[in-house]
C-alpha positions as CSV (number, residue, x, y, z in Angstrom):
1,M,1.3,-0.3,15.5
2,R,-1.6,-2.7,15.0
3,F,-3.0,-3.9,11.7
4,L,-5.1,-6.7,10.1
5,H,-3.6,-8.8,7.4
6,T,-6.1,-10.2,4.9
7,S,-5.9,-11.2,1.2
8,D,-7.6,-12.9,-1.7
9,W,-11.0,-11.3,-1.5
10,H,-11.7,-12.4,-5.1
11,I,-14.7,-10.1,-5.4
12,G,-17.0,-11.5,-8.1
13,R,-15.9,-15.1,-7.8
14,T,-18.5,-17.9,-8.1
15,F,-18.6,-21.2,-6.4
16,H,-19.2,-23.8,-9.2
17,G,-21.3,-21.2,-11.0
18,H,-23.1,-19.8,-8.0
19,S,-22.5,-16.2,-6.8
20,T,-20.6,-15.7,-3.6
21,D,-21.3,-12.0,-3.4
22,D,-23.7,-12.1,-0.5
23,H,-21.4,-14.3,1.5
24,L,-18.4,-12.1,0.8
25,R,-20.3,-9.1,2.0
26,V,-20.8,-10.8,5.4
27,A,-17.1,-11.6,5.6
28,L,-16.0,-8.1,4.6
29,A,-18.4,-6.6,7.1
30,A,-16.8,-8.8,9.8
31,I,-13.3,-7.5,8.8
32,A,-14.5,-3.9,9.3
33,E,-16.0,-4.9,12.7
34,A,-12.8,-6.5,13.7
35,A,-10.9,-3.3,12.8
36,R,-13.2,-1.3,15.0
37,E,-13.2,-3.8,17.9
38,H,-9.4,-4.1,18.0
39,R,-8.8,-0.5,17.2
40,V,-6.4,-1.2,14.3
41,D,-4.3,1.4,12.6
42,A,-4.5,-0.2,9.2
43,V,-5.9,-3.1,7.2
44,I,-3.6,-4.7,4.6
45,V,-5.1,-6.6,1.7
46,A,-2.4,-8.6,0.0
47,G,-3.6,-9.0,-3.6
48,D,-6.4,-10.5,-5.6
49,V,-9.0,-8.0,-4.5
50,F,-11.0,-8.9,-7.6
51,D,-11.4,-12.3,-9.2
52,S,-11.1,-10.9,-12.7
53,S,-9.0,-8.4,-14.5
54,T,-12.4,-7.0,-15.9
55,P,-14.6,-7.1,-12.8
56,K,-18.3,-6.5,-13.1
57,A,-19.9,-3.3,-11.9
58,D,-21.3,-5.0,-8.7
59,A,-17.7,-5.9,-7.7
60,F,-16.8,-2.2,-7.5
61,T,-19.9,-1.6,-5.4
62,I,-18.9,-4.4,-3.0
63,L,-15.4,-3.1,-2.8
64,G,-16.5,0.5,-2.2
65,A,-18.9,-0.5,0.6
66,A,-16.1,-2.6,2.3
67,L,-13.6,0.2,2.1
68,R,-16.0,2.8,3.5
69,A,-16.9,0.5,6.4
70,I,-13.2,0.0,7.2
71,R,-12.4,3.7,6.9
72,D,-15.3,4.5,9.2
73,T,-13.3,2.7,12.0
74,G,-10.4,5.1,11.5
75,A,-8.1,2.5,10.0
76,Q,-6.1,3.2,6.9
77,V,-6.3,0.6,4.0
78,V,-3.4,-0.6,1.9
79,L,-4.3,-2.8,-1.1
80,T,-1.9,-4.5,-3.5
81,S,-2.7,-6.1,-6.8
82,G,-2.6,-9.8,-7.3
83,N,-2.4,-12.0,-10.4
84,H,-6.2,-12.0,-10.8
85,D,-6.4,-8.2,-10.7
86,G,-6.3,-5.8,-13.6
87,P,-3.9,-3.2,-12.2
88,A,-5.3,-0.3,-14.2
89,R,-8.9,-1.0,-13.1
90,L,-7.9,-1.7,-9.5
91,A,-5.9,1.5,-9.3
92,H,-8.5,3.7,-11.0
93,N,-8.5,7.0,-9.0
94,A,-5.8,5.7,-6.7
95,A,-4.4,9.2,-6.1
96,F,-7.8,10.4,-5.1
97,A,-8.4,7.4,-2.9
98,S,-5.1,7.8,-1.1
99,A,-6.1,11.2,0.1
100,G,-9.0,9.5,1.8
101,G,-6.8,6.9,3.5
102,V,-7.2,4.1,0.9
103,H,-3.8,3.3,-0.6
104,I,-3.9,1.2,-3.8
105,K,-0.5,-0.2,-4.8
106,A,-0.9,-1.6,-8.3
107,D,1.6,0.3,-10.3
108,H,4.8,-1.8,-10.7
109,T,6.8,1.4,-11.3
110,D,5.9,2.8,-7.8
111,L,7.3,1.0,-4.8
112,S,7.0,4.0,-2.5
113,P,5.7,3.2,1.0
114,V,2.6,4.3,2.9
115,T,3.9,6.0,6.1
116,L,1.9,5.3,9.2
117,T,2.7,6.6,12.7
118,D,2.1,5.5,16.2
119,E,3.4,6.6,19.6
120,H,6.8,5.0,18.8
121,G,7.2,6.8,15.4
122,E,6.9,5.7,11.8
123,V,6.0,2.4,10.3
124,L,6.6,2.2,6.5
125,V,4.2,-0.1,4.6
126,Y,5.5,-1.2,1.3
127,G,2.8,-2.7,-0.8
128,I,4.4,-4.6,-3.7
129,P,2.0,-5.0,-6.7
130,Y,2.0,-8.3,-8.4
131,L,5.4,-8.3,-10.2
132,H,5.7,-10.3,-13.4
133,P,9.4,-10.2,-14.4
134,E,8.5,-8.8,-17.8
135,F,6.7,-5.9,-16.1
136,V,9.9,-5.2,-14.1
137,R,12.2,-5.4,-17.1
138,S,10.1,-2.9,-19.0
139,A,10.2,-0.4,-16.2
140,Y,13.7,-0.8,-14.9
141,T,16.7,-1.0,-17.2
142,D,19.0,-2.4,-14.5
143,F,16.7,-5.4,-14.0
144,T,17.8,-8.5,-16.1
145,G,16.0,-11.3,-14.2
146,S,13.5,-13.7,-15.6
147,T,11.7,-15.2,-12.6
148,H,9.3,-14.1,-9.9
149,Q,12.1,-14.7,-7.4
150,D,14.3,-12.3,-9.4
151,A,11.6,-9.7,-9.5
152,L,10.8,-9.8,-5.8
153,T,14.5,-9.9,-4.9
154,F,15.0,-6.7,-7.0
155,A,12.0,-5.1,-5.3
156,M,13.1,-6.0,-1.8
157,E,16.6,-4.7,-2.4
158,W,15.1,-1.3,-3.4
159,I,12.8,-1.4,-0.4
160,R,15.6,-2.1,2.1
161,D,17.7,0.7,0.5
162,D,14.7,3.1,0.7
163,A,14.1,2.2,4.4
164,R,17.7,2.7,5.2
165,S,17.8,6.1,3.5
166,K,14.7,7.2,5.4
167,A,16.3,6.0,8.6
168,T,19.4,8.0,7.9
169,A,17.5,11.2,7.1
170,R,15.3,10.8,10.2
171,D,18.3,10.1,12.4
172,S,20.1,13.2,11.0
173,A,17.1,15.4,11.8
174,D,16.7,13.8,15.3
175,A,20.4,14.2,16.0
176,A,20.1,17.9,15.3
177,A,17.2,18.0,17.8
178,E,19.4,15.9,20.2
179,S,16.7,13.2,20.1
180,P,18.0,10.2,18.1
181,S,15.3,8.0,16.5
182,A,15.2,4.3,16.0
183,T,15.5,2.7,12.5
184,P,12.1,2.9,10.9
185,R,10.1,-0.3,11.1
186,F,8.8,-1.5,7.8
187,V,6.1,-4.0,6.6
188,V,5.8,-5.6,3.2
189,A,2.7,-6.9,1.5
190,A,3.2,-9.1,-1.6
191,H,1.3,-11.6,-3.7
192,C,3.4,-14.7,-4.6
193,F,3.9,-18.4,-4.1
194,A,6.5,-18.3,-1.3
195,A,8.6,-21.3,0.0
196,G,10.9,-22.0,2.9
197,S,14.5,-21.0,2.8
198,G,15.4,-24.5,1.5
199,G,13.3,-24.1,-1.6
200,E,10.5,-26.3,-0.3
201,A,6.9,-25.5,-0.8
202,P,5.2,-23.9,2.2
203,P,4.2,-26.3,5.0
204,E,0.5,-27.1,5.1
205,T,-1.3,-25.9,8.3
206,Q,-4.6,-27.1,6.9
207,E,-5.8,-30.2,5.1
208,D,-5.8,-28.5,1.7
209,S,-4.3,-25.2,0.7
210,G,-6.8,-24.7,-2.1
211,R,-3.9,-24.2,-4.5
212,A,-5.7,-26.1,-7.2
213,E,-8.2,-23.3,-7.4
214,E,-5.5,-20.7,-8.0
215,R,-4.1,-19.6,-11.3
216,D,-0.7,-21.2,-11.6
217,I,2.0,-18.5,-11.3
218,T,4.9,-21.0,-11.5
219,R,4.8,-21.4,-15.2
220,G,6.3,-19.3,-18.0
221,G,9.5,-18.5,-16.1
222,L,7.8,-17.8,-12.8
223,N,8.8,-19.8,-9.8
224,L,8.8,-20.1,-6.0
225,V,10.0,-17.2,-3.9
226,A,12.2,-18.0,-0.9
227,T,11.0,-16.8,2.5
228,S,14.4,-15.2,3.0
229,T,13.7,-12.8,0.2
230,F,11.7,-10.7,2.7
231,D,14.4,-10.5,5.4
232,G,14.5,-7.2,7.2
233,A,10.8,-6.6,7.2
234,A,9.1,-6.5,10.6
235,Y,6.2,-8.5,9.0
236,T,5.4,-9.7,5.5
237,A,1.8,-10.1,4.6
238,L,1.4,-12.5,1.8
239,G,-1.4,-13.4,-0.5
240,H,-2.1,-16.0,-3.2
241,I,-2.6,-19.2,-1.1
242,H,-6.2,-19.5,0.0
243,S,-5.5,-21.1,3.4
244,R,-3.5,-19.6,6.2
245,Q,0.1,-20.5,6.3
246,T,2.9,-19.6,8.7
247,L,6.3,-19.7,6.9
248,S,8.1,-18.0,9.8
249,D,7.1,-15.8,12.7
250,T,7.1,-12.7,10.4
251,V,6.1,-14.2,7.1
252,R,2.5,-15.4,6.8
253,Y,-0.4,-16.0,4.5
254,S,-3.8,-15.0,5.8
255,G,-5.8,-17.0,3.1
256,A,-9.1,-16.0,1.6
257,P,-12.1,-14.9,3.6
258,L,-14.4,-17.5,2.0
259,R,-14.1,-21.1,0.9
260,F,-13.8,-20.9,-2.9
261,S,-13.4,-24.7,-3.5
262,F,-14.2,-28.0,-1.9
263,G,-10.5,-28.5,-1.4
264,E,-10.8,-25.7,1.3
265,R,-13.7,-27.2,3.1
266,S,-11.6,-28.0,6.3
267,S,-9.6,-24.8,6.4
268,S,-10.5,-22.1,8.9
269,K,-11.1,-18.6,7.4
270,G,-9.9,-15.5,9.1
271,M,-7.1,-12.9,9.2
272,W,-4.0,-12.1,11.2
273,L,-4.1,-9.4,13.9
274,V,-0.5,-8.1,14.0
275,D,1.1,-5.8,16.6
276,I,4.5,-4.2,16.1
277,D,6.3,-2.8,19.1
278,A,8.9,0.0,19.3
279,G,11.7,-2.3,18.4
280,G,10.0,-3.9,15.4
281,E,9.1,-7.1,17.2
282,T,5.7,-8.6,16.2
283,D,3.0,-10.4,18.0
284,T,0.2,-12.1,16.0
285,Q,-3.2,-13.5,16.7
286,W,-5.5,-15.4,14.4
287,L,-9.1,-14.0,14.2
288,E,-11.8,-16.2,12.8
289,L,-14.3,-14.9,10.2
290,P,-17.9,-16.0,10.0
291,T,-18.7,-18.8,7.5
292,P,-22.0,-18.0,5.8
293,R,-22.1,-21.4,4.1
294,Q,-20.0,-24.5,4.9
295,A,-18.6,-26.8,2.2
296,A,-19.3,-30.6,2.6
297,R,-18.5,-33.8,0.7
298,I,-21.1,-36.6,1.0
299,E,-20.8,-40.1,-0.4
300,G,-23.2,-43.0,-0.7
301,T,-26.0,-44.4,-2.8
302,L,-28.8,-42.1,-3.7
303,A,-31.1,-44.0,-1.3
304,E,-28.6,-43.6,1.6
305,L,-28.1,-39.9,0.9
306,M,-31.8,-39.2,0.7
307,A,-32.7,-41.2,3.8
308,E,-34.4,-39.3,6.7
309,G,-31.7,-37.8,9.0
310,A,-28.8,-38.4,6.6
311,H,-26.1,-35.7,6.6
312,E,-28.2,-33.1,8.5
313,D,-25.1,-30.9,8.8
314,A,-24.9,-30.6,5.0
315,R,-28.5,-29.5,4.4
316,D,-27.5,-25.8,4.1
317,A,-23.9,-26.3,2.8
318,W,-22.3,-26.2,-0.6
319,V,-22.3,-30.0,-1.3
320,E,-20.1,-32.1,-3.4
321,V,-21.8,-35.5,-4.0
322,I,-20.1,-38.8,-4.7
323,L,-22.8,-41.4,-5.8
324,T,-21.8,-45.0,-5.3
325,D,-24.8,-46.6,-7.0
326,D,-23.7,-49.3,-9.5
327,Q,-25.8,-47.4,-12.1
328,L,-26.3,-43.7,-12.1
329,P,-29.9,-43.0,-11.2
330,R,-32.0,-40.9,-13.5
331,D,-32.3,-37.2,-12.5
332,A,-29.9,-37.9,-9.6
333,M,-28.9,-34.2,-9.1
334,R,-32.4,-33.0,-9.2
335,T,-33.4,-35.5,-6.6
336,L,-30.5,-34.7,-4.4
337,Q,-31.2,-31.0,-4.5
338,E,-34.6,-31.7,-2.9
339,R,-32.7,-32.5,0.3
340,Y,-29.5,-30.6,-0.4
341,P,-30.5,-27.4,-2.2
342,H,-26.9,-26.2,-2.6
343,A,-25.5,-29.5,-4.1
344,V,-23.4,-28.2,-7.0
345,T,-21.2,-31.1,-8.2
346,L,-21.9,-34.8,-8.6
347,T,-19.4,-37.6,-9.3
348,H,-20.5,-41.1,-10.1
349,R,-18.1,-43.6,-8.5
350,P,-19.8,-47.1,-8.5
351,A,-19.1,-49.2,-5.5
352,H,-18.8,-52.2,-7.8
353,V,-17.0,-51.9,-11.1
354,H,-17.8,-54.4,-13.9
355,D,-14.7,-56.1,-15.3
356,H,-14.8,-55.6,-19.1
357,G,-11.8,-57.8,-19.7
358,E,-8.5,-56.9,-21.3
359,H,-9.9,-55.8,-24.7
360,D,-11.1,-52.3,-25.4
361,Y,-14.6,-51.5,-26.5
362,A,-13.8,-51.5,-30.2
363,A,-12.2,-55.0,-30.0
364,R,-15.2,-56.4,-28.1
365,V,-17.8,-55.3,-30.6
366,E,-15.8,-56.3,-33.7
367,G,-17.6,-58.7,-35.9
368,K,-20.8,-58.8,-33.8
369,T,-24.4,-58.4,-34.9
370,D,-26.3,-55.1,-34.3
371,A,-28.2,-56.7,-31.4
372,E,-24.9,-57.9,-29.8
373,V,-23.3,-54.4,-30.3
374,F,-26.4,-52.9,-28.6
375,D,-26.1,-55.4,-25.7
376,E,-22.3,-54.7,-25.4
377,F,-22.8,-51.0,-25.4
378,L,-25.4,-50.9,-22.6
379,T,-23.4,-53.4,-20.6
380,Y,-20.3,-51.0,-20.9
381,V,-22.0,-47.7,-20.1
382,R,-24.2,-49.3,-17.3
383,N,-21.3,-50.8,-15.4
384,G,-22.3,-54.4,-16.3
385,A,-26.1,-54.1,-16.6
386,G,-27.3,-55.0,-20.1
387,P,-30.6,-54.2,-21.7
388,T,-33.8,-54.8,-19.9
389,E,-36.4,-57.1,-21.4
390,A,-38.5,-54.1,-22.6
391,E,-35.5,-52.5,-24.1
392,Q,-34.5,-55.8,-25.9
393,E,-38.0,-56.0,-27.3
394,L,-37.9,-52.4,-28.5
395,L,-34.5,-53.0,-30.2
396,N,-35.7,-56.2,-31.9
397,S,-38.8,-54.4,-33.3
398,A,-36.6,-51.6,-34.6
399,L,-34.1,-54.0,-36.2
400,D,-37.0,-56.0,-37.8
401,A,-38.5,-52.8,-39.2
402,L,-35.1,-51.8,-40.6
403,E,-34.6,-55.2,-42.2
404,T,-38.1,-55.1,-43.8
405,K,-37.4,-51.6,-45.2
406,E,-34.1,-52.7,-46.6
407,A,-35.7,-55.8,-48.2
408,T,-38.2,-53.7,-50.2
409,R,-35.6,-51.4,-51.8
């Protein structure tokens, strides 16, 4: 059995206010092409298909086109809901879609598997929808847990029991036919923040996991889920972390297909190609996805960043700018976008910081004249540079006019 593990498509997401739809179409088309090239049996999408629980109409159009392209290769599709998805919207017409080979697992009351077959027999794919413990308590009277760990432990116990029962039924049928079968191989897809068996956060395989861009699912009684929770599965396809992670040989994150934050600028984007043999052993290979637009961070004075030949590799990238001018130049972003049209954030971090002393601003202006307050204010906001001669003359004229008006009252 061969399948692709991907996750966190986040259809409809923006990059600092700019649409990523066109870039995502490129990545999703590449997923379908990889499915065709590698002749996979299924594509697993481990949650956060949409970026919003109320996705726009275009998001459904993008999803529909991606699913058609994958199905045209002959591969089945298994999608699970993530914490960003609205389960009801994602699973709209799920029963109808399943008849066409697209299996949407977003109902927390349904943990039944998708059964795939190869020359060695069955592979059961259990797509676990995003399980908030309150959802599980409302659906299962025998569940009393309060954490995400509890919820996924409950789900995995049910899954292992179900896999064993199917194995027993299959073995009984094969024994009657004098052809005993192997225990069914099963795969799990889940959306969570998993950790190592010692309770540690997952090891970083990239510079930044992009976790800051993800909605925190460790609050409100939710917490880390131990890798051991998924014991027994031939492979566990995880979603939620935006960079690839390998927690064990059989428990992995694929990460998102696009860079959705500058924190992910150094992480490679792709998916896992997974083979499962007759005995349930897995072999994995990382497949890179195209990057329609890189993400870059550039730093320097405005003059340095605008100089001929500066940062040529960032000209067509999403750009995060850190300006080191002592004073923030006027219309700095507009100027920068002449050279870096996709510059989307600007931080002013002066190379030289004026020492304002130990007193706060209120203490420094206490008891001073209007002219002295004006001087102190400009010195403060301009990092040590007070009013220019022209500004001082303008202020003096304004103060003189005000005093004259007051004197005639």
